[in-house]
Every structure is written in C-alpha cells, then in structure tokens.
ROMI-281833 format. One line per 3 residues: number of its first residue (from 1); their letters; for each residue x negated, y, z negated of C-alpha. Coordinates in Angstrom, 3 decimals. Layout:
BEGIN
NUM	a	X:Y:Z ~ ... .
//
This chain:
BEGIN
1	mti	-265.610:91.664:56.926 ~ -267.604:88.277:57.513 ~ -266.503:84.440:56.206 .
4	dqa	-269.367:85.183:53.569 ~ -267.972:87.902:51.999 ~ -264.378:86.726:52.225 .
7	vkc	-265.400:83.924:50.280 ~ -267.380:85.504:47.846 ~ -264.575:87.929:47.149 .
10	qms	-262.295:84.936:46.191 ~ -265.007:83.248:44.048 ~ -265.448:86.375:42.122 .
13	nvk	-261.390:87.615:41.963 ~ -261.873:90.641:42.865 ~ -259.291:92.512:45.017 .
16	ctr	-260.449:92.606:48.545 ~ -257.907:94.832:50.654 ~ -259.937:94.422:53.831 .
19	svr	-259.518:90.348:53.965 ~ -255.999:90.480:52.530 ~ -252.727:92.545:52.949 .
22	rpr	-251.371:91.766:49.883 ~ -252.691:92.217:46.241 ~ -254.032:88.751:45.286 .
25	knk	-252.491:87.205:41.994 ~ -254.997:85.627:39.885 ~ -253.691:82.421:38.040 .
28	rti	-253.844:82.693:34.499 ~ -255.651:79.487:32.926 ~ -253.326:76.850:31.122 .
31	eld	-254.776:75.411:28.357 ~ -254.285:71.700:27.102 ~ -251.665:71.020:24.426 .
34	ekf	-252.539:70.066:21.082 ~ -251.457:66.375:20.753 ~ -251.579:64.892:24.291 .
37	nsv	-254.188:67.261:25.965 ~ -251.723:67.499:28.861 ~ -251.863:70.967:31.143 .
40	ait	-247.846:69.591:32.117 ~ -247.030:69.295:28.379 ~ -248.233:72.652:27.886 .
43	kli	-246.134:74.166:31.359 ~ -243.026:72.379:29.802 ~ -243.347:73.699:26.353 .
46	nyv	-243.496:77.118:27.713 ~ -240.500:76.287:29.616 ~ -238.478:75.522:26.912 .
49	meg	-239.866:78.092:24.702 ~ -237.022:81.048:24.025 ~ -237.858:84.506:22.378 .
52	gkk	-241.674:83.568:21.828 ~ -241.245:80.732:19.404 ~ -243.662:78.819:20.745 .
55	tta	-243.745:76.209:17.086 ~ -240.122:75.415:17.595 ~ -240.636:74.765:21.295 .
58	qki	-243.810:72.548:20.534 ~ -241.484:70.441:17.965 ~ -238.947:69.815:20.525 .
61	vyg	-241.314:68.708:23.057 ~ -243.152:66.444:20.629 ~ -239.925:65.392:18.885 .
64	ald	-238.669:64.335:22.345 ~ -241.919:62.426:23.048 ~ -241.759:60.695:19.828 .
67	iva	-238.146:59.561:20.441 ~ -239.061:58.238:23.899 ~ -241.569:56.242:22.730 .
70	kqt	-239.707:54.608:19.710 ~ -236.513:53.858:22.619 ~ -239.033:52.655:24.784 .
73	eke	-241.599:51.119:23.064 ~ -244.070:52.347:25.781 ~ -246.870:55.513:25.864 .
76	pme	-244.284:58.316:25.966 ~ -246.692:59.759:28.687 ~ -246.404:57.260:30.994 .
79	ifd	-242.482:57.828:30.844 ~ -243.073:61.548:30.886 ~ -245.266:61.488:34.330 .
82	lai	-242.537:59.150:35.960 ~ -239.970:60.813:35.207 ~ -241.610:64.162:36.905 .
85	rnv	-242.876:62.067:39.477 ~ -238.921:61.080:40.233 ~ -237.588:64.621:39.802 .
88	spa	-239.934:66.649:41.966 ~ -238.036:66.963:45.292 ~ -239.778:66.668:48.971 .
91	vev	-237.910:69.837:50.293 ~ -235.485:72.308:48.823 ~ -233.111:74.294:50.937 .
94	ksk	-233.575:78.103:50.751 ~ -231.206:80.803:52.126 ~ -231.875:82.532:55.146 .
97	rvg	-230.390:85.328:57.165 ~ -229.904:85.285:60.564 ~ -227.584:87.220:62.658 .
100	gan	-225.527:88.604:60.117 ~ -224.785:85.364:58.719 ~ -226.170:83.526:55.828 .
103	yqv	-227.548:79.596:56.595 ~ -229.042:76.833:54.484 ~ -232.517:76.195:55.246 .
106	prd	-234.590:73.337:54.397 ~ -238.260:73.541:53.699 ~ -241.027:71.676:51.865 .
109	vrg	-242.199:72.152:48.405 ~ -245.284:72.545:47.654 ~ -247.171:71.026:44.223 .
112	erk	-246.556:73.664:41.551 ~ -243.130:74.380:42.970 ~ -242.170:70.731:42.535 .
115	lal	-243.738:70.832:39.180 ~ -241.422:74.031:38.145 ~ -238.295:72.699:39.578 .
118	afr	-238.526:69.314:37.901 ~ -238.878:71.013:34.730 ~ -235.934:73.211:35.473 .
121	wil	-234.006:70.355:36.251 ~ -234.561:68.512:33.543 ~ -234.042:71.214:30.801 .
124	daa	-230.718:72.341:32.438 ~ -229.131:68.592:32.169 ~ -230.480:68.375:28.702 .
127	rsk	-229.208:72.294:27.506 ~ -225.639:70.851:29.162 ~ -224.994:68.164:26.604 .
130	kgk	-223.770:69.045:23.352 ~ -223.305:67.539:20.058 ~ -226.822:66.541:19.767 .
133	pma	-230.257:68.332:18.982 ~ -232.505:69.424:21.615 ~ -235.383:67.115:21.061 .
136	ekl	-232.714:64.242:21.582 ~ -230.860:65.383:24.880 ~ -234.421:66.004:26.213 .
139	aee	-235.739:62.592:25.231 ~ -232.520:61.025:26.697 ~ -233.004:62.919:29.803 .
142	iil	-236.669:62.062:30.175 ~ -235.779:58.616:30.160 ~ -233.033:58.528:32.624 .
145	ask	-235.361:60.265:34.869 ~ -237.630:57.717:34.571 ~ -235.059:55.038:35.647 .
148	neg	-233.827:57.621:38.479 ~ -230.467:58.255:36.652 ~ -229.544:61.360:35.232 .
151	nam	-228.188:64.984:35.877 ~ -231.671:65.850:37.053 ~ -231.812:62.928:39.974 .
154	kkk	-228.658:63.934:41.176 ~ -229.690:67.380:41.321 ~ -232.569:66.559:43.520 .
157	mdt	-230.523:64.135:45.527 ~ -227.899:66.753:46.201 ~ -230.806:68.520:47.334 .
160	hri	-231.836:66.237:49.597 ~ -228.357:65.500:51.089 ~ -227.897:69.466:52.251 .
163	rll	-231.272:68.919:53.706 ~ -229.833:66.098:56.219 ~ -226.648:67.777:56.447 .
166	ris	-228.294:70.909:57.895 ~ -230.698:68.881:60.047 ~ -227.759:67.263:61.424 .
169	agk	-225.694:70.121:62.352 ~ -229.026:71.752:63.452 ~ -229.210:68.685:66.116 .
172	fgk	-225.320:68.954:66.579 ~ -225.334:72.705:67.130 ~ -228.107:71.939:70.096 .
175	ikn	-226.058:69.433:71.588 ~ -223.338:71.789:71.864 ~ -225.335:74.564:73.312 .
178	qis	-226.377:72.251:76.158 ~ -222.988:71.318:76.673 ~ -221.633:74.732:77.175 .
181	kik	-224.610:75.699:79.352 ~ -223.682:72.398:81.789 ~ -220.166:73.843:81.452 .
184	mir	-221.450:77.037:83.065 ~ -223.550:75.688:85.624 ~ -221.015:73.430:87.061 .
187	rgg	-218.363:76.283:86.665 ~ -220.882:78.361:89.229 ~ -221.361:75.524:91.677 .
190	csi	-217.131:75.231:91.843 ~ -217.572:71.522:89.794 ~ -216.222:72.565:86.680 .
193	lit	-216.993:69.915:84.118 ~ -214.321:69.090:81.242 ~ -215.640:66.869:78.670 .
196	plt	-214.329:66.748:75.114 ~ -216.519:67.294:72.549 ~ -215.075:64.679:70.400 .
199	qi	-216.435:62.366:72.819 ~ -219.890:63.002:72.386 .
//
C-alpha cells in the first residue's frame, strides 16, 4: 500500500488492515457546551455525570463556575483554564514488569491524557470533601488549583516527586553496576578494589 492510499484511508475513516496492525478507533466529535461554548467544559460535564444524569451534571458544573465568578470577581473560564494548566502533569508513572518485579517507570503525558488526569484529580479532590454541595466543593477546588494549591495540585506534585525518585534510583543503579564491574575486573587481575558504597 502506498502513502497516498494510507492517507486516503485515514481521511475516509475506513479500517485499513494492511497499513495498521490494530483496528483504528474512530474519535467521536465532542460538541461545545451551551453556556461557554467550550469543549473542555463539555468533557468536565461528562466526567461529573453519573448514571446518565447529564442535566444534573450541567447544573453542578455551571453552578461551580458561577461560584468561581462571584468569589474571584473574574471571568470563570480564565480561572478554569488556569486551574487545568496548573494541575495538568508533564509526566506520569506507570507500572512495568521486568524480570518478575514491578517497577514504576516515568513516562511523558500526551495532551488528551493531561486533560483527563487534571479532571480526574480535581473531581477526586472535590468528592473527598464532606458537608457541602458538589458545586461548592468543585468551585473551591478549581480556585485552589488556580493558585497552585489544593489536593489536586498535591497529587500532581506527588507524581512528579515519584518520577524524580525513579530517575535518581535508576542513576544509582547504574553506578552500583559500574562499581561491581570494576571490582570483578580488579579481582581478575589480582588487584582487589574495596570501596564502600557509602563513600560514593
């Protein structure tokens, strides 16, 4: 199959078994929301929705943005966009099995995944609070996230902290392997090198 045929296949959204190994997932188009004309708000409504009750989810999200506008005296979409940018992670940690052991491997996060994680962390932080309506809890968490505060930001920082620990652990493992190789070489040449690991 030529490149032109592959491009035509992608443009027509037809499954092409010769050019790809797995069946292509057709992305569904997400409509703009009624009030702010934003795809991000529509996605947030879908995340908030439970049991197919979209009207209830819309009331919660729109109510939360109204509270944000009253408390900050600014455009709610500006605060919302700032909160999402602050919470969106640059990396995430995924479990990988190597040699019978599970390791936490840091990986870069693509754009759609960043938005999904930001929504998930903000909603989890809002739902963990008790004693208030969901709209107030969501508004509070959005305002805190716009100030780089709150449980959602803590989740992001914990993820980045784990990444740094894994990177440092990987470098330490390489140094340890190099030291063991030097010891083996010196022993083979009748010269034993004794270097405590704590002195490195």
